[in-house]
C-alpha positions in Angstrom: -89.7 -174.8 -131.9 -85.7 -175.3 -132.4 -84.9 -175.1 -136.0 -82.4 -177.7 -135.8 -84.5 -180.1 -133.9 -87.5 -179.3 -136.2 -85.8 -180.2 -139.1 -84.6 -183.9 -137.4 -88.4 -184.3 -136.1 -90.3 -183.1 -139.3 -88.2 -183.5 -142.3 -89.6 -182.9 -145.6 -88.5 -183.4 -149.5 -86.5 -179.9 -149.5 -85.1 -179.9 -146.1 -83.7 -184.1 -146.8 -82.2 -182.7 -150.2 -81.1 -179.4 -148.5 -79.2 -181.6 -145.5 -77.4 -183.7 -148.0 -76.3 -181.1 -150.7 -75.2 -178.4 -147.6 -73.0 -181.5 -146.2 -71.5 -182.3 -149.3 -71.3 -178.5 -150.5 -70.1 -176.6 -147.7 -66.6 -178.7 -147.2 -66.0 -178.5 -151.0 -66.8 -174.9 -150.9 -64.1 -174.4 -148.0 -61.2 -176.8 -150.0 -61.7 -175.0 -153.2 -61.0 -171.6 -151.3 -57.8 -172.9 -150.1 -56.8 -174.9 -153.1 -58.1 -173.0 -156.0 -56.3 -170.2 -157.8 -58.0 -167.1 -156.9 -58.8 -165.8 -160.5 -61.2 -169.1 -161.0 -63.5 -168.1 -158.0 -66.5 -168.2 -160.6 -67.3 -171.6 -159.9 -67.1 -170.9 -155.9 -69.3 -168.4 -156.3 -71.8 -170.3 -158.3 -72.0 -172.9 -155.7 -72.2 -170.4 -153.0 -75.3 -168.8 -155.1 -76.7 -172.6 -155.1 -76.3 -173.1 -151.7 -78.4 -169.6 -151.0 -81.1 -170.6 -153.2 -81.4 -173.9 -151.8 -81.4 -172.2 -148.3 -84.0 -169.8 -149.5 -86.3 -172.8 -150.4 -85.8 -174.6 -147.0 -87.1 -171.6 -145.4 -90.1 -171.5 -147.5 -90.5 -175.1 -146.9 -90.2 -174.3 -143.2 -93.6 -171.5 -143.3 -95.4 -174.0 -145.5 -94.9 -176.9 -143.0 -96.8 -174.8 -140.5 -99.9 -174.9 -142.8 -99.9 -178.0 -144.9 -99.2 -181.8 -143.1 -95.8 -183.0 -143.7 -96.7 -185.9 -146.0 -99.0 -183.6 -148.1 -96.4 -181.4 -148.4 -93.7 -183.8 -149.6 -95.9 -185.1 -151.9 -96.3 -181.7 -153.6 -92.5 -181.0 -153.7 -91.8 -184.4 -155.2 -94.6 -183.7 -157.8 -93.1 -179.9 -158.4 -89.5 -181.4 -158.8 -90.9 -184.6 -161.0 -92.4 -182.1 -163.1 -89.6 -179.4 -163.5 -87.4 -182.0 -164.4 -89.6 -183.4 -167.0 -90.1 -179.9 -168.4 -86.8 -179.6 -168.7 -85.9 -183.0 -170.3 -88.5 -182.6 -173.1 -87.6 -178.8 -173.7 -83.7 -179.6 -173.9 -83.5 -182.2 -176.5 -84.1 -184.8 -174.2 -80.9 -184.6 -172.1 -79.9 -183.5 -168.7 -76.5 -182.9 -169.9 -75.1 -179.4 -169.1 -72.2 -179.2 -171.5 
């Protein structure tokens, strides 16, 4: 199948999150490349790495979609994501703040 039409016809939680974050992140990265001082490129590097990790999760998601039903896979993804966020919340002084 065509990968682009497959994303639209068979969306999962990870693919929806990837599309939203890539749609916001790629223009932001391009804007930062042209406006930020070259010595402050660590933020751009972290953003690119984050998008690459999300892209890797999307590829894994597409392979899993071949073996699982779409609804079951979305439920499993939401459970894993919520479980990770709950674990992070309780192990980091009940806070989602980065700073």
